[in-house]
N, C-alpha and C positions, 0 to 999 in steps of 0.2 A: 755842743757845750750845754745848751738848755736841757737836752735829754739827760745828760749825765747829772746835771744839777737836780732835775726833777726826780731821777731815780735815787740819788743819794739822800736827798732831803724829803722824799716822798711828797713832793709838792703836787697837789691836785687842783690847781686853779685852771680855769679855762685857758688862760694865756700860756701856762706851762705845758698843758696837754697839746695845744695847737702847735707850739714850738717843737715838742717832742715828735709829733706826727710829721711835721715838715722836715725835721732832721732825719727821721727814719726814711722818708722818701728820698732825700738827698743821697742816702747810703744805698738806696735801692731795696730797702727792707720793707716791703709792703705789709707783711704780717705785723710788724711792730707798729707801723702807721695805723693799720686797722685797729689794733689794740688800743692805741692812744685815742683814736676817734670814738671807740666804744666807751672808754673811760670818760671822755668828754660828754657823751650822751647821758651818762649817769648823772652828771652835774647839770646838764642843760638838755633835757629830753625833748624840748619843743623847738630845737634849732634845726630848721629845714636845711640850711647850708651844710651842716655837718652830715646829715643824711645824704645829701647830694655828693659830697666828697667820698663818703663811705661807699655809695653805689658805684662811683667811678672806680674806686680801688678794687671792689669785689669783681667788677666787670673785667678789669685788667688782669685779675687773678683767676679768671675763668670760673668764678663762683656766681653763675648767672642767676640762680634762684635767690641768693642773698642780695645780689645787685638789684634785681627787680623789686624785692620787698623794700629795700632802702630807698630806691627811687620813688616808689609809690608813697612811702611815708613822707618823703620830701614834698611831693605834690599835695598830699593831704594837708600838710602843715602850711604850705604856701602855694595855693593853686594858681596864683598869678605869676609865679616864677617861670619864665620861659626856659631857663636852663634846666630846671627840674622836669618840666614837661617834655623837653627834648630828650633828656637822658632816659626818662621812663618810656618814651616812644621808641628809642633805639634798642633798648634791651629786650 
């Protein structure tokens, strides 16, 4: 529902984009989820958690180069994040 609303109304708030990414994942549409997260990073480029989610999606999509870059950016933005460090170390 939020994805349809965001598309129809062209809502580009962080909450709308997060909801759109979650709904895309619920449908199994990783490409749409990645697109929503990239749009979210346009609004909040310093959000380490978004890079972490993006890294995970890229990894699941066998886009390992992009996954590693996203994970490294998450670590750069939040070097104390155990999750970011773990994901960067696995990729």
